[in-house]
Legacy VTK file of the C-alpha trace (Angstrom):
# vtk DataFile Version 3.0
C-alpha trace
ASCII
DATASET POLYDATA
POINTS 274 float
6.291 13.971 13.968
9.247 11.648 13.704
8.420 9.120 11.007
10.554 6.056 10.315
9.866 4.357 6.966
11.156 0.820 6.476
10.958 -0.924 3.132
12.886 -2.790 0.478
12.126 -0.441 -2.436
12.607 3.317 -2.511
13.340 6.109 -4.987
15.077 6.338 -7.420
14.110 2.735 -8.109
11.733 2.329 -11.046
9.286 -0.028 -9.362
5.982 1.549 -8.322
6.598 0.949 -4.621
9.883 2.834 -4.862
8.232 5.755 -6.634
5.296 6.149 -4.264
7.256 5.591 -1.054
9.878 8.087 -2.179
7.327 10.739 -3.113
5.409 10.222 0.128
8.571 10.561 2.227
9.589 13.745 0.400
6.072 15.165 0.792
6.082 14.515 4.538
9.565 15.999 4.969
8.497 19.049 2.984
5.746 19.683 5.503
8.032 19.791 8.502
8.052 16.182 9.673
11.346 14.501 10.516
11.532 11.529 8.161
14.099 8.747 8.088
14.080 5.865 5.625
15.761 2.471 5.981
15.896 0.791 2.597
18.043 -1.108 0.094
20.046 0.233 -2.843
18.084 0.321 -6.110
18.282 -2.991 -7.988
14.884 -3.579 -9.654
13.867 -4.442 -12.389
17.393 -5.377 -13.567
18.024 -7.585 -10.498
21.396 -5.903 -10.225
22.468 -3.146 -7.838
22.930 0.088 -9.769
26.568 0.924 -10.494
26.451 4.246 -8.629
25.329 2.425 -5.465
28.067 -0.190 -5.501
31.222 -0.132 -3.426
29.784 0.347 0.078
27.685 -1.887 2.285
26.018 0.946 4.190
25.309 4.402 2.833
23.602 7.533 4.199
21.945 10.126 1.971
21.251 13.582 3.380
19.895 16.655 1.592
18.333 19.843 3.028
14.581 19.504 3.473
14.619 15.863 2.367
14.316 12.567 4.280
17.483 10.998 5.639
17.909 7.738 3.730
19.928 4.800 5.029
20.847 2.193 2.401
21.645 -1.255 3.775
23.203 -4.299 2.052
21.309 -7.202 0.537
21.868 -10.214 -1.688
20.530 -9.754 -5.230
20.321 -12.969 -7.268
20.981 -12.752 -11.002
18.229 -15.290 -11.622
15.597 -15.021 -8.870
14.154 -18.461 -8.178
11.838 -19.144 -5.242
14.611 -20.031 -2.769
16.861 -17.234 -3.995
14.049 -14.733 -3.546
13.662 -15.860 0.065
17.421 -15.503 0.602
17.208 -12.059 -1.007
14.473 -10.925 1.396
16.124 -12.435 4.464
19.407 -10.735 3.549
17.703 -7.342 3.571
16.108 -8.032 6.946
19.485 -9.049 8.416
21.395 -6.216 6.740
18.910 -3.604 7.950
18.669 -5.015 11.483
21.497 -2.930 13.059
20.202 0.271 11.462
16.638 -0.330 12.619
17.824 -1.127 16.155
19.881 2.073 16.191
16.822 4.091 15.115
15.074 3.030 18.319
17.210 5.619 20.100
15.754 8.262 17.749
12.334 7.541 19.317
10.100 7.692 16.216
6.398 8.467 16.617
5.382 6.306 13.644
7.073 3.279 12.084
5.726 2.753 8.567
6.395 -0.230 6.314
5.212 -1.269 2.861
4.110 -4.730 1.726
5.709 -6.205 -0.358
7.801 -7.205 1.356
6.031 -8.770 4.320
9.452 -9.777 5.670
9.704 -6.185 6.964
6.684 -6.597 9.252
8.358 -8.357 12.231
11.173 -5.832 12.595
8.772 -2.914 12.070
6.607 -4.171 14.915
9.554 -4.897 17.196
11.008 -1.405 16.799
7.636 0.344 16.935
6.278 -1.489 19.943
9.587 -1.170 21.814
9.531 2.639 21.625
5.769 3.119 21.903
5.352 4.272 18.289
2.320 3.695 16.095
2.936 0.873 13.603
1.514 1.249 10.089
1.417 -1.429 7.382
0.737 -0.064 3.895
-0.295 -2.820 1.472
0.525 -2.365 -2.189
-0.121 -6.104 -2.628
-1.053 -8.873 -0.199
2.054 -10.995 -0.635
0.744 -14.209 0.917
-2.437 -14.130 -1.174
-0.381 -13.557 -4.325
1.829 -16.527 -3.452
-1.277 -18.749 -3.221
-2.699 -17.472 -6.501
0.588 -17.967 -8.369
1.139 -21.444 -6.969
4.263 -20.427 -5.041
2.547 -21.669 -1.875
0.054 -24.564 -1.735
-3.621 -23.588 -1.707
-4.344 -26.034 1.100
-2.593 -28.133 3.708
-0.296 -27.386 6.663
1.971 -24.943 4.773
-1.073 -22.975 3.599
-2.518 -22.841 7.112
0.820 -21.880 8.663
1.270 -19.030 6.162
-2.181 -17.622 6.960
-1.617 -17.902 10.710
1.737 -16.126 10.418
0.230 -13.350 8.305
-2.668 -12.907 10.727
-0.354 -12.810 13.751
1.692 -9.925 12.365
-1.013 -7.992 10.506
-3.276 -7.871 13.552
-0.456 -6.298 15.589
-0.365 -3.152 13.420
-2.232 -0.052 14.558
-3.136 0.815 10.964
-3.389 -1.268 7.804
-3.905 0.638 4.562
-4.603 -0.523 1.025
-4.311 1.183 -2.344
-7.807 0.269 -3.587
-11.288 -0.400 -2.241
-10.908 -4.068 -3.226
-7.738 -4.306 -1.155
-9.507 -2.676 1.788
-12.296 -5.240 1.409
-9.731 -8.030 1.438
-8.175 -6.640 4.623
-11.610 -6.536 6.278
-12.303 -10.097 5.071
-9.179 -11.203 6.915
-10.857 -10.007 10.108
-8.930 -6.777 10.661
-11.172 -4.369 12.635
-12.633 -1.632 10.391
-11.305 1.187 12.576
-7.761 0.037 11.788
-8.196 -0.162 8.015
-7.541 2.883 5.802
-7.943 3.481 2.068
-4.659 5.057 0.934
-4.610 5.018 -2.887
-1.658 5.734 -5.113
-1.722 9.128 -6.764
-1.016 10.796 -10.087
-0.009 14.339 -11.031
-3.167 15.530 -12.788
-1.239 18.570 -13.991
0.810 16.232 -16.183
-1.601 13.358 -16.917
-5.151 14.194 -17.974
-7.655 13.287 -20.737
-7.008 14.946 -24.082
-9.515 16.274 -26.542
-10.386 13.381 -28.929
-9.422 15.414 -32.006
-6.178 16.740 -30.532
-5.344 13.245 -29.304
-4.846 12.102 -32.906
-1.793 14.364 -33.167
-0.189 14.048 -29.742
3.515 13.513 -29.048
3.164 9.786 -28.407
1.577 9.175 -31.815
4.285 11.230 -33.543
7.008 9.179 -31.832
5.392 5.915 -32.964
4.588 7.079 -36.510
7.876 5.917 -38.121
7.359 2.380 -36.791
3.565 2.124 -37.245
2.290 3.476 -40.590
-1.205 4.899 -40.383
-1.134 5.131 -36.602
-3.308 8.268 -36.675
-6.248 5.955 -37.490
-5.463 3.291 -34.931
-6.600 2.786 -31.351
-3.665 2.875 -28.947
-4.032 0.993 -25.670
-1.278 1.517 -23.114
-0.574 -0.844 -20.228
1.480 0.840 -17.524
2.763 -1.368 -14.737
4.848 -4.392 -13.852
5.101 -7.212 -16.366
5.057 -10.338 -14.207
3.065 -13.521 -13.760
0.545 -11.993 -11.355
-0.328 -9.057 -13.634
-2.395 -11.256 -15.975
-0.998 -9.705 -19.149
-2.340 -12.629 -21.172
-5.658 -10.744 -21.131
-4.303 -7.861 -23.201
-4.172 -9.591 -26.600
-7.817 -10.778 -26.583
-8.811 -7.392 -25.158
-7.158 -5.667 -28.129
-8.925 -8.014 -30.538
-12.268 -7.198 -28.965
-11.987 -3.418 -29.401
-14.794 -1.996 -31.564
-14.044 -0.030 -34.700
-13.778 3.692 -33.868
-16.490 6.060 -34.985
-15.982 7.564 -38.433
-14.914 4.333 -40.079
-11.255 4.459 -39.017
-9.524 1.156 -38.561
-9.925 -0.306 -35.100
-6.833 -2.461 -35.455
-4.804 -2.054 -32.261
-1.396 -0.469 -32.656
LINES 1 275
274 0 1 2 3 4 5 6 7 8 9 10 11 12 13 14 15 16 17 18 19 20 21 22 23 24 25 26 27 28 29 30 31 32 33 34 35 36 37 38 39 40 41 42 43 44 45 46 47 48 49 50 51 52 53 54 55 56 57 58 59 60 61 62 63 64 65 66 67 68 69 70 71 72 73 74 75 76 77 78 79 80 81 82 83 84 85 86 87 88 89 90 91 92 93 94 95 96 97 98 99 100 101 102 103 104 105 106 107 108 109 110 111 112 113 114 115 116 117 118 119 120 121 122 123 124 125 126 127 128 129 130 131 132 133 134 135 136 137 138 139 140 141 142 143 144 145 146 147 148 149 150 151 152 153 154 155 156 157 158 159 160 161 162 163 164 165 166 167 168 169 170 171 172 173 174 175 176 177 178 179 180 181 182 183 184 185 186 187 188 189 190 191 192 193 194 195 196 197 198 199 200 201 202 203 204 205 206 207 208 209 210 211 212 213 214 215 216 217 218 219 220 221 222 223 224 225 226 227 228 229 230 231 232 233 234 235 236 237 238 239 240 241 242 243 244 245 246 247 248 249 250 251 252 253 254 255 256 257 258 259 260 261 262 263 264 265 266 267 268 269 270 271 272 273
């Protein structure tokens, strides 16, 4: 198939969306599909375009057996406030507009976009519907719901209602809506999206590299050895790792009381968190 992927974040960016979209695109291309990606230059989490991507507004990346990647310009604020974030997202939509319109002549079979950012949804639908392609929205996070929960949008009133109506209008136009967890699928169904359109599409992990260790061997693994100079006695401590974004919506304030609540390990070793 011809698959057009449209999204703000893409490999080699460090954000999870960039990682998973990049790996998915490479996987599809490796299995014989023609894959093209319209995205921005990497800028997150530094909120600064990487030095090796500066100097050109538009850039095309081609490698044998890999997706063709089109990088388009965008405004990246040094200090992202609410209004600057909106300008940032709108700038990507405007900068990518000519490339997306050009890709209509390529006649893709599927146009795939990732939320965040929901700002990509209108152009995805316009291009997909215009050429008769299937339109797929993959939800890493429901952006409108997150804005309500973080207080970026009011939880009631005309702005709240308008945001929900806008989200519903666009989401219901997609042929497929996927979520990365069963809870996200449930939320999509609660919004009224027909079950036959909703797909569970979880993120993945390389189980050849990441797997549970033997409890005894775990006391002498590489991570503990690296931390040993900074944390004396770490071989007798419980190590809890949080892996993910560190933002307001992640609820990291739960980690400190969680660490305090850990029981003492068996054998009398100290249960003090490292």
